[in-house]
N, C-alpha and C positions, 0 to 999 in steps of 0.2 A: 119443520124439520131441524133437527141439531145440525147445523154446518159448523165446518171448521173454515177460520179465517185464515187466510193466506196472504200474505202482503208482498210486494214483490217492486222493485222499481221501475217508474214508471217512462222511461226515455233512455235513450242511449243504445251504446256498446254492453252496460250493464245489464239492461234488459232483455239486450240479444243473447247474452251469457247466460241467464238465467232461463229464458225459454228451450233454449239447447240442451240446459240441464236437466230440465222436466220431463223432456222428448225422451230422454233416456232413461228414463220413468215410466215410460207409458203414456205419459201424462202433455196434452197437446192445450197451449194457450192460445184463444180465440178473443178476438174482437172486430169491431165491425171496421175500424180504420187506425191509421196509425195516431189519428188526434182524438180519440176517442180515450177517456181514462176507464171505461166500463169494460170489463173483461171477464172471461171463463174458463175451465177447463173441459175441453169438449166430453159431452159423457160424465161426465161427475158434476151432476148439480148441488151435491151436498159440500161440495169443497168453494168455498167464498172466495173472490180474489181480490184485491185490492191494491191499485196501481197508486205508488205514493212516493215522494223524493224518498232518497237513502234515509234523511235525518228523522223524517216523519216514523218511518218504520222501526227506527231503534226507538223512541219515544211511545210509541204504540206497543211495542211488546215490553217495556219498561214498568207501562201502565197497565198491561193485560187487557187491554182495547183489541189486541193482535194475537191470535195464537200463535201462527209460526210467521217467519220471513227472512227473507234474505236481504242482508246490508252489511255492511263494513262493521268489523269489529270494530276500530278505533271510533265508530260515531256512538258504540254501544257504552263502551267502557269511559267515554266522556262523557257520555248523558248522565251516568250516578256511576257514585261510590262505593254502592255495594250491588253496582251490577250483576254480580257472580252470583248473588243470593235471586236476583229478579229473574234473570234468564239463563236457561241451558243451550250451550254452546256446540249444538250437534255434529256438524262439521263445518271445515274448511273447503271450500269449493274449486279452491286452485286458481282464479280469474279475482281482478279488481283489485290486485297485491297495490299496498300502497304502504310502506314502511313512516313512522312519526319520529322525525330525528331533530337534532338540534343542529343549526349551522350556525357557524360564525365568519366572521371575515376570513378569507384566506390569506390577507396581509399579516394576520396575528399568529407569527411562525410559530411563538413558543407556548402556544394554546393547544393542545392535542387532547386533552382529554375534561373529564369535570374537575378533577381537582386543580387542574390549569384556570380552568373558567372560574372559579370559586375566589382563588389567587387576586384573579383580575377584578372581579366583583369587591372584595375586600379592600383591595388598594384606590379601585375607583371611589366608593363610599370615603375613605382612609383622606384621600386627598382632594376630592374633589367635591364630597358633601353629596352626590348623589349616586341613586341605586341604579345596578345594570338593569339595561330595559329589554326585555324579551317581548317580540311580536310574535301574536300565534291568535288562533281563534282554539287552540287546544287548552285552554286554562286551567282545568283539572288535572289530565295528564302532566302539564308542565311542571304544577305545585308540586304533584305527586313526587314526582322523579326529582326533582330539584331539591323535595325535603329527606328523599332518600339519600343525597348525597351533599346533606348537610350542607346547601349552600340558602344563605337567609337575605344575602344584600343585593336584592335583584326587586323588580316590580313588571308584573304584565301589562304590555300594550295591545287591545285586543285589536286584533285583526281580521277582517271580515275575508279577505281577497289580496292578491297578490302581495302577500306576505314577503315573499324571496327579496323584494325591493326596498324594504323596510330599511335595513341597514346602510343601503347607499344613498337613499332619499333622507336619512338623518332622522328617520323614525324612532328607530331602535337599536342596539347595540349588536344583537344576534337574534336568532328566530327558532321556532320550533312550529316545525309543518311535515305535510307529506312528501315524500317522493319515492317513484316507482324505480328510476335511474340515474337518477344523480346529476343529470343532464343540467335540470333549471338551477342545481344552484349554483355549478359549474358557470354557468351562464352569466349569473348574478354578483360571480367572486365570493362565492361564501365555499366552507369546505365542512365536512361531517367531521364531528367530534368522534376520537375512536370507539370512546364509550358512550358513544350521543346515539344510541338507537333504542328508542323509547318503547315502540309496540314495532312487531311487525303485522301488519294489519293486511287482509284479504275480504272477499266477499264471503261472508259465513250464514249458514242455516239454523237460525237460533229458534229458539222455543220458548213462550214465556212461563213461567215459573211462576205467578201471580193468578192464573187460573187453574181452576180444578178440573181435569178432563175426564168425564166421563166413559165409560166403554167404546160407544159409539165415536167419543171423537178421538179416542186412542186410537183405534182402528184406522181410521180416515188418516191420521198424522201418520200412520206407520206406514202409509200407502206413500205420501210424499218422501217419508225419509229415505223410504227403498231398503 
């Protein structure tokens, strides 16, 4: 039997929101218990469900191992520089919102935008001999955005977690991270640059363009999309 593989977040509020989204399409997710990563759509044997982490879903879509999946746009765009050629963004789902932004210390009163940040980077390199340090896990998105604004005197410090604390801990000068309300930035004495919004992200339904869909799978996909 030809199945379509649909990947969903494996836990948390995002998983619950995906279940609610599926119900609106008369697709009911079932699993034996909350700790079981095996799931299925009630009455739909031709749809295979995979419960994965959001980052694993992004990787699977880009590689073609997954036909369709729900994950954050930030994760898909970060995984590949040519993600637009590898996946179709079918729909933003209106939940799981998190913007990728640039945050600098709020004590930098003369730094309000990317041009100001570029001046800081250039002066830092000129007078101290070191590059501006940016803490982030979004290395690809950061490099692309800084190139767009012609900022070159910087280096990325990879941060897998607690990125907001990097400037106060002396690990980095500024950060690139996700925020939904901005409250965590404020709590860590950071501010977002006026033009520091790199990506407005949310949970999206993606379809892999790596896979060639036959008529059967196209019909199944349409049932999911609605």
